[in-house]
C-alpha positions in Angstrom: 0.0 0.0 0.0 1.3 3.4 -0.9 0.0 6.7 0.5 -0.3 9.6 -1.9 1.1 12.0 0.7 4.5 10.4 0.1 4.6 8.5 3.4 5.7 4.9 2.6 3.6 2.2 4.2 3.2 -1.5 3.9 0.7 -4.1 5.1 2.0 -7.7 4.8 0.2 -11.0 5.5 2.0 -13.6 3.5 5.1 -11.9 2.1 8.4 -11.6 3.9 10.0 -8.2 4.6 13.6 -7.9 6.0 14.3 -4.7 7.9 18.0 -4.0 8.9 18.4 -3.5 12.7 22.2 -3.0 12.7 25.4 -3.4 10.6 25.4 -7.0 11.8 22.4 -7.7 9.6 20.0 -8.5 12.4 16.5 -8.7 10.9 12.8 -8.5 11.6 10.7 -11.1 9.8 7.3 -10.0 8.7 4.9 -12.8 7.8 1.3 -14.0 8.4 2.1 -14.8 12.0 3.7 -11.4 12.5 1.4 -8.9 10.8 2.8 -5.4 10.7 2.4 -1.9 9.4 5.6 0.0 8.5 5.7 3.8 8.1 8.5 6.2 7.2 7.9 9.9 8.0 9.8 13.1 8.6 9.3 16.0 11.1 11.2 18.9 12.4 11.7 20.8 15.7 12.7 24.5 15.9 14.3 26.5 18.7 15.9 30.0 19.1 19.6 30.0 18.3 21.8 30.4 21.4 25.2 30.1 19.7 26.7 32.1 16.8 29.8 31.6 14.6 30.8 35.0 13.2 33.0 34.9 10.1 35.3 37.9 9.9 38.2 38.8 7.6 39.9 41.4 5.5 41.4 42.0 2.1 44.0 44.7 1.3 45.9 45.7 -1.8 49.4 47.1 -2.3 51.9 47.9 -5.1 54.4 45.2 -4.2 54.5 42.0 -2.2 56.5 43.3 0.8 54.2 46.3 1.3 51.1 44.0 1.0 52.5 41.6 3.6 53.4 44.4 6.0 49.9 46.0 5.6 48.3 42.6 6.0 50.3 41.9 9.2 49.2 45.2 10.6 45.6 44.5 9.9 45.7 40.9 11.1 47.2 41.8 14.5 45.0 44.8 15.0 41.9 42.6 14.6 43.4 40.0 16.9 44.2 42.6 19.6 40.7 44.1 19.3 39.1 40.7 19.9 41.3 40.1 22.8 40.4 43.5 24.3 36.8 42.5 23.9 37.4 39.5 26.1 37.0 37.0 23.3 38.8 33.8 24.4 41.6 32.5 22.1 40.0 29.1 21.8 36.8 30.6 20.4 38.8 32.0 17.4 39.8 29.7 14.5 41.7 30.7 11.4 39.9 29.9 8.2 42.2 31.1 5.5 45.2 33.4 4.7 46.7 34.2 1.4 49.0 36.6 -0.3 49.0 36.7 -4.1 49.5 38.7 -7.2 46.3 40.3 -8.5 45.0 38.7 -11.7 44.5 40.8 -14.8 40.8 40.3 -14.9 40.5 42.0 -11.6 41.8 45.2 -13.1 38.7 45.9 -15.1 37.4 49.5 -15.0 40.5 50.6 -13.0 42.7 53.6 -13.9 46.4 53.0 -14.5 47.1 54.6 -11.1 44.7 52.2 -9.4 46.2 49.3 -11.2 49.7 50.3 -10.0 48.5 50.3 -6.4 46.8 46.9 -6.7 49.5 44.6 -7.9 49.3 42.3 -4.8 46.6 41.4 -2.4 46.5 39.9 1.1 43.4 38.1 2.5 42.8 36.5 5.9 39.7 35.2 7.6 38.6 33.7 10.9 35.5 32.3 12.6 34.6 33.4 16.1 32.2 31.2 18.2 30.2 33.2 20.7 26.8 33.5 22.2 23.9 34.6 20.0 23.5 37.7 22.0 27.2 38.7 21.5 27.3 38.2 17.7 26.6 41.8 16.8 29.2 43.1 19.3 31.9 40.7 18.0 31.2 41.7 14.4 31.3 45.4 15.3 34.6 45.0 17.1 36.2 43.2 14.2 34.9 45.6 11.5 36.1 48.7 13.4 39.5 47.0 13.7 39.8 46.6 10.0 37.9 43.4 9.1 36.5 44.7 5.8 35.2 41.4 4.6 32.9 40.2 7.4 29.4 39.5 8.3 28.4 35.9 7.6 27.0 34.3 10.7 26.1 30.6 11.3 23.4 30.2 14.0 23.1 27.0 16.1 22.1 25.6 19.4 24.5 24.3 22.0 22.4 21.3 22.7 21.8 20.0 19.2 21.1 16.5 20.4 18.1 17.6 22.4 16.6 19.4 19.4 17.2 16.4 17.2 15.6 14.1 19.7 12.5 16.4 19.8 12.2 16.2 16.0 12.5 12.4 16.1 9.9 12.2 18.8 7.5 14.3 16.7 8.2 12.1 13.7 7.6 8.9 15.6 4.3 10.3 17.0 3.2 11.2 13.5 4.2 7.7 12.3 2.0 6.1 14.9 -1.0 8.3 14.0 -0.6 7.3 10.3 -0.3 3.7 11.2 -3.3 3.8 13.5 -5.5 5.3 10.7 -4.2 2.6 8.3 -5.0 -0.2 10.8 -8.5 1.2 11.3 -9.0 1.3 7.5 -8.0 -2.4 7.4 -10.5 -3.3 10.2 -7.6 -4.0 12.6 -6.2 -2.5 15.8 -2.7 -1.0 16.0 -0.4 -2.9 18.4 3.0 -2.2 19.9 6.0 -0.6 18.3 8.3 -3.4 17.1 11.2 -1.4 15.5 12.1 2.3 14.9 15.2 3.9 13.3 16.1 7.6 13.0 18.0 9.2 10.1 18.8 12.9 10.0 18.0 14.7 6.8 20.9 16.7 5.3 20.9 20.1 7.0 20.7 23.1 4.6 23.8 25.2 4.5 23.2 28.5 6.3 22.8 31.5 4.1 25.3 34.3 4.7 23.8 37.4 6.3 26.2 39.7 4.6 29.6 39.7 2.8 32.3 42.1 1.8 31.7 45.2 3.8 33.1 48.4 2.5 36.9 48.4 2.5 37.3 52.1 3.1 38.1 53.2 6.6 35.1 54.3 8.8 34.9 57.9 9.8 34.6 58.1 13.6 34.2 54.4 13.9 33.9 54.4 17.7 30.7 56.5 17.4 29.1 54.0 15.0 26.6 51.6 16.7 26.8 47.9 16.1 24.4 46.5 13.4 21.0 45.5 14.6 21.3 41.7 14.4 18.6 39.2 15.6 19.4 35.5 16.1 17.8 33.2 13.6 15.6 30.1 14.4 17.4 26.8 14.2 15.5 23.8 12.8 16.5 20.2 13.2 14.9 17.4 11.2 14.5 13.6 11.7 13.2 10.8 9.5 11.8 7.9 11.4 11.1 4.4 10.0 8.7 2.6 12.4 7.3 -0.9 12.3 4.1 -1.5 14.3 2.3 -4.8 15.1 -1.4 -5.0 14.3 -3.9 -7.1 16.2 
């Protein structure tokens, strides 16, 4: 039997169905002595984010490699000192990338000869900073004012991801039982006990960046500029449950 809603279900009296229980190939036998209904369904659970991973970084240009590296070192250490002064713990900061390279010709489009001469080399560096959701705006503000001119992407999460996943799995299992119960009634039977259940997490969607590539020009009176108004996003966890119920 197949439900049009997309929930897979089966009712077996004489046929045999093998359902894997583990990697050791343990199996449940479904036959006329063991009548069952099997349902696969998906549900989600949502909570307010309590954790944020703020992505910060900078890109600068210079006429030669030595000048580019010196300017990059200055910006890099200024950002690091600013985060330290803001009481961000060192183990909350992770380096993501760092690179010094010659600027490619296609990047010179629409630039004047003078601008091209000053953009022969570029230095890029980026980090991720893990903090509380409430502190995300302040961390971003601190980094940008210290020179992080390519910043703004934030990944939102919850510290107790397992609990959110368990909540989603519980909702999916409850839904599976409701569907199986309706099927049993339609077959003139009564739903019995749960024989087997498994949980598989759907692939989580990649978070969309909030913002990228802030203006690279220095801010006027940066200390007087307020942090951006940032609100934490909702975090959703999904679970797909496969459940086998006995019928009486």
